[in-house]
N, C-alpha and C positions, 0 to 999 in steps of 0.2 A: 061242431065245435072239436078243436085239436088236443089232444094228446099230450101234447109237448110240454105245457105249464106245468100237468100233473108228473111230468116224468124227471121236471127240470131237476137236475142234480147240482149240490151247494158245495162250497169247499169246507162249512160249519160240518158236512152231515158226517165227515171223517175223523173229530178232533177229536171223540172218543175213544178210537184204537191209534192214530195217527201219533198224538201223543207218548203215549205209552208204548211202542215198536220203535220210535226214533230215538227217544231217551234211552232205549233199551238196548239197538244196535250202537248206537254211538257210544255209551257206558263198555259196551263188549269190546270193539274196537280196542278204544280209548286205554281202560285200567288193564286188560287183558296186556295188550301191547308195550304197553308201560308198566310192568311187571318182571315181563320178561327182558325186554331193555336192561331194566336194573339191574339184572341176574346176568345177561351176556358181558355188561360192563364188570363186572365184578372177574372176567375171562375164566369163567365154566364152561364146562362143555357141553353139547349140544342138549343129553340126556338131562341137567340139571334147568336149563333153559324150557324144556321141555313138560318136564316137570312141574315148574313154577310157572306153567303157562295155562296146563291142566285144570291143576288146584284154583289157578284165580277163575280160570272160567265157572267151575264148578259152585263156587260159594259163592261168584257175584253173581249168577244167573238168580241163585236160592235167595240170596241177599234179593234183590232187587225184587223177584216175587211177592218175596213176607215182608217186605216196604210198603210194596204197592199193594196190594190186598189191605194189610191195613189202614195204612192211607184213606183209601179209597171207599173202606170200610166207613171207616170215621164220617167222611162227608157223605156215603150214604146212609146212615146212623141221622145224622143233624137233618139231612132232607126228611126222611120218617118222621122226625119229631115234627119236621114243622107242621109237615102234611098234617098231624094228626089233632095241632094245635086249632088246625084253621077249621075241620073236621068243626072242634069243637066247639070251635066261634061261631061258625056258618048254623051250625044247629041252636045257638043259646042266645047269638045277635045277630039275626041274619040283614035287620035294616041298617046295624051299625057295618054291617060287611060290605051291602052294598052302596053306602055315602063312600067307603075307601076305596071301594074301586069306580066310583064315576069320578073321586077324585084324583084318581091316576090319570083316568083319560083325558082330563081336562087340565094336567100337567104337559100331558101331552102335545096339547092343543086346541082337544075336542072343547067349544063352548057346551056351557052348563047343562043345558037343555039335550041337547045329541049325549055327551057322557053319561048322561042319567037311560037313557034309552038305549043306550050300548049295553050299559051296565045290565038293565033290564034281563036286556035281549038273552046277553050269554051268560046272568045268572040263569034266568029259566033253563038253558039249554043244555048247561053245565056247569055250576058255582066251582066246583072247586077249581076244576080244570082250569077256569076265568081267576081265580085269585094264585093257583099254582102257576101259572107263564106270564100275568101280570102285576101280581105282587111279590113273590117268588124265585121268580125269575127261573123256574125250571122247565124242563122243554123233556120228550124223549127225550132226542136228541143228548144233551147234557146229563141227564142222569146218573149217576153213577156206576159201575160194575164191575165189581172189587175184582171178579170172578175173572172174567174179560183181559180186568190190567192187571191182572196178574201173570195170567198166562202169556198176553204180549208183550212183558215184559222180560219173562225167563226166556221164550223161547228165540225174539231178539234180543237178547243178550248173547243167548250160545249162537247164535248163526253169527253176530258181530265178532265172538272173542276166537269164532273159529277160523278169521282171516288170519290173524298175524301166526297162530300154531298153524295153519298150512304154508306157509310161507317158512315158518320154524324150518319147516320138514323138507322145504321143496330143495333149499339154496345151498350153498358148501358153507361148513362152520363158520368158516371163515367170514364167509357177505354174512352172517345172520346180524349183528350188530346192525350193518346200513340195511340189506333185507328190510327186517322188520319195521323200521320209522316211514324208508322210504313208502314201501306197498301200503302199510296205515291209515298214511298220512294224504294215500291218494284216495282209498277207501273210503276216511272219512269226508274226504271230499267230495266222493260220490253221494256218499248219504244223503249229505247236507244239500247237493241239487238235486236228488231224488226227490228228501223233504219237502222241499221247500214249492217242488213244482206239484206237489199233491197238494200242498196249503197254498197253492196259489199264490206266495210270494217268491220275493226276486231269489235266483237259484246262484248266483255268481259272490252275492255280499254272504248268503245261506253257508257259501263252499268254504270264502275265506273266512269267517268266523269261525267255524267248526277247526279248519285246518290250524288257524293260529295256536287256537288253544289247548289243538291237539299234539300242535309242536313243545308248544311250552311245557305240558307233562312229563312227558317223552325225556325234556333233555331234563329237566330237572331230576327224573327219577335216573336218568345215565349216571349225572353226577355224582349223585346217590352211591347207587352201586358202583361206581368206578372209589369212591372215598372207602367208602366200608371193605368192600373187597382189599382194600391196598392195605388197611387200616390190621384184617384179620390175615 
């Protein structure tokens, strides 16, 4: 028998880290670039633009890590509570839980007799695992991992935020206001295409979507910087 079936990879296998990494990198590029564009629009020097970018990168990375950790921890706590309740119900009323499992398989298209046979065999093999998967919709792939999500978000935000910072360092001061938006939009489009390819979706659609919202965000912050800078 070929090992290809056991080695088969699915796009959903990547969903745990892909979501956090793409969100972090996208936010890193967009928020850092927008902040720097807003400061540059106020006709400040390279130093002020770089300071704003570094401060935004540091604060954003920590904010992403903390937010992702809290959010995913809450999800993890909910999953654990559901599993504990399921363990208790399996211990106290196994017949009811067996019938519940049979009903799930009937709804999925099995006839009542076969559904009961499947429910009995899966219960005998791993009752909690069967209810975890088929009743609660939890699998090892989709189980919440707070530390992994927090690290992926912070690291990817820092990598994304470093890109507009590098642009501000290498280009002439008079070109910063043009180079950061143009370069950041290119990076956003590239990130959208890469993430879509990793997730098995349409690359062009993803690139256009993220570029549009990135351009809108930077245009709005540039206007704010221009008007506020003039007023001050």
